C-alpha positions in Angstrom: 0.0 0.0 0.0 2.6 2.5 1.1 4.8 1.7 -1.9 1.9 2.2 -4.3 0.9 5.4 -2.6 4.4 6.8 -2.8 5.1 5.8 -6.4 1.9 6.2 -8.3 3.8 5.7 -11.6 4.1 2.0 -10.7 0.4 1.5 -10.3 -0.1 0.3 -13.9 2.6 -2.3 -13.5 1.2 -3.3 -10.0 -2.3 -3.6 -11.5 -1.1 -5.9 -14.3 0.8 -8.0 -11.9 -2.1 -8.5 -9.6 -4.4 -9.3 -12.6 -2.0 -11.9 -13.9 -1.7 -13.5 -10.5 -5.5 -13.7 -10.3 -5.7 -15.2 -13.7 -3.2 -17.8 -12.7 -5.3 -18.5 -9.6 -8.4 -19.1 -11.8 -6.5 -21.9 -13.5 -5.3 -23.6 -10.3 -7.9 -25.9 -8.9 -6.2 -26.4 -5.4 -5.2 -22.9 -4.4 -7.2 -20.9 -7.0 -9.8 -19.4 -4.8 -7.2 -18.3 -2.2 -5.1 -16.6 -4.9 -8.1 -14.9 -6.5 -9.3 -13.7 -3.0 -5.9 -12.4 -2.2 -5.7 -10.6 -5.6 -9.1 -9.0 -5.1 -8.1 -7.9 -1.6 -5.0 -6.2 -3.0 -7.2 -4.5 -5.7 -9.6 -3.4 -2.9 -6.7 -2.0 -0.8 -5.3 -0.2 -3.9 -8.7 1.3 -4.6 -9.0 2.5 -1.0 -5.5 3.9 -0.8 -4.8 5.2 -4.3 -8.2 6.2 -5.4 -6.8 9.5 -6.6 -4.8 7.6 -9.2 -7.6 5.1 -10.0 -7.2 5.7 -13.7 -3.7 4.3 -13.6 -4.9 0.8 -12.6 -8.6 0.8 -13.6 -8.1 -1.4 -16.7 -6.8 -4.5 -14.8 -9.6 -4.0 -12.1 -12.3 -3.8 -14.8 -10.9 -6.8 -16.7 -10.9 -8.9 -13.5 -14.4 -7.8 -12.6 -15.6 -8.9 -16.0 -13.9 -12.3 -15.7 -15.2 -12.9 -12.2 -18.8 -11.7 -12.9 -19.0 -14.0 -15.9 -17.7 -16.9 -13.9 -20.2 -19.6 -12.7 -18.7 -19.5 -9.2 -20.7 -17.8 -6.5 -17.5 -17.0 -4.6 -16.1 -15.2 -7.7 -19.2 -13.2 -8.2 -19.2 -12.2 -4.5 -15.6 -11.1 -4.7 -16.3 -9.1 -7.9 -19.4 -7.4 -6.4 -17.4 -6.3 -3.3 -14.7 -4.8 -5.5 -17.2 -3.2 -7.9 -18.9 -1.5 -4.9 -15.6 -0.1 -3.7 -14.5 0.8 -7.2 -17.7 2.7 -7.9 -17.6 4.5 -4.5 -14.1 5.8 -5.1 -14.7 7.4 -8.5 -14.8 4.4 -10.8 -18.0 5.8 -12.3 -15.9 7.2 -15.1 -15.0 3.8 -16.4 -18.2 2.6 -18.1 -19.6 0.7 -15.1 -23.0 0.2 -16.9 -21.5 -2.9 -18.6 -21.7 -4.7 -15.3 -25.4 -3.9 -14.7 -26.6 -6.9 -16.7 -24.5 -9.2 -14.5 -26.1 -7.8 -11.4 -29.6 -8.1 -12.9 -28.9 -11.7 -13.7 -27.6 -12.3 -10.1 -30.7 -10.5 -8.7 -33.0 -12.9 -10.5 -30.9 -16.0 -9.7 -32.8 -19.2 -9.1 -31.3 -22.3 -7.5 -34.0 -24.6 -6.1 -31.5 -27.1 -4.6 -29.8 -24.6 -2.4 -32.1 -21.7 -1.3 -29.4 -20.2 0.8 -27.1 -19.8 -2.2 -30.0 -18.3 -4.1 -30.6 -15.6 -1.4 -26.9 -14.9 -1.2 -26.5 -14.5 -4.9 -29.6 -12.3 -5.2 -28.3 -10.1 -2.3 -25.0 -9.6 -4.1 -26.8 -8.7 -7.3 -29.0 -6.2 -5.5 -26.0 -4.7 -3.7 -24.3 -4.2 -7.1 -27.4 -2.6 -8.6 -27.7 -0.4 -5.5 -24.1 0.8 -5.8 -24.5 1.5 -9.5 -27.8 3.5 -9.0 -26.3 5.5 -6.0 -23.2 6.4 -8.0 -24.9 7.4 -11.2 -28.0 8.9 -9.5 -29.7 8.0 -12.8 -32.4 5.4 -12.1 -34.5 6.7 -14.9 -31.8 6.0 -17.5 -31.2 2.5 -16.0 -34.9 1.7 -16.2 -35.2 3.0 -19.8 -32.2 1.1 -20.9 -33.1 -2.3 -19.3 -36.9 -2.1 -19.6 -37.6 -0.5 -23.0 -34.8 -2.2 -25.0 -34.2 -5.8 -25.7 -30.4 -6.0 -25.5 -30.2 -9.5 -27.2 -32.0 -11.1 -24.2 -35.6 -11.5 -23.2 -36.9 -8.2 -22.0 -35.7 -7.6 -18.5 -38.2 -6.0 -16.0 -36.4 -4.4 -13.1 -39.5 -3.7 -11.0 -40.5 -7.4 -10.8 -36.9 -8.3 -9.8 -37.0 -5.8 -6.9 -40.5 -6.9 -5.9 -39.6 -10.6 -6.0 -36.6 -10.0 -3.8 -38.7 -8.1 -1.2 -40.0 -11.5 -0.1 -36.8 -11.9 1.9 -36.6 -10.3 5.3 -33.7 -8.0 6.2 -30.6 -10.0 7.1 -32.1 -13.2 5.6 -30.2 -12.9 2.3 
């Protein structure tokens, strides 16, 4: 942290290194989740500490977010959501974060009958990601127009039913 803060010129190199380590972790079946978790923790700390220089390492963070959110692993999606929230809160809004909205919509409407606890958890992460996006952009109208009125190569998504469906869970249950 201190090194990155004192030498912001090294942030692009640090970001690429952390990204490469995380990608290697995705390939490793034994220690993969641990490596990915550590990499995302490093990204989170860099975002917290060096948010003034976020542009210098935003590309590796965004690439890793895309990889993890498109993964089938609940743990990967959870890690990506936590990093997305931190990234958006510290000025990442300038980096086309709307490309992640569809992932969060999909997570918010996640159905897994075999494991209801996993379903609630995944839905909660999706809603947290959407909440963070809406709070940062302060543009709910645009989000609704984009994901309700247009098809976007998927069946038409209705945000209101997703929110209403998730209201069935009590606070702290998800």
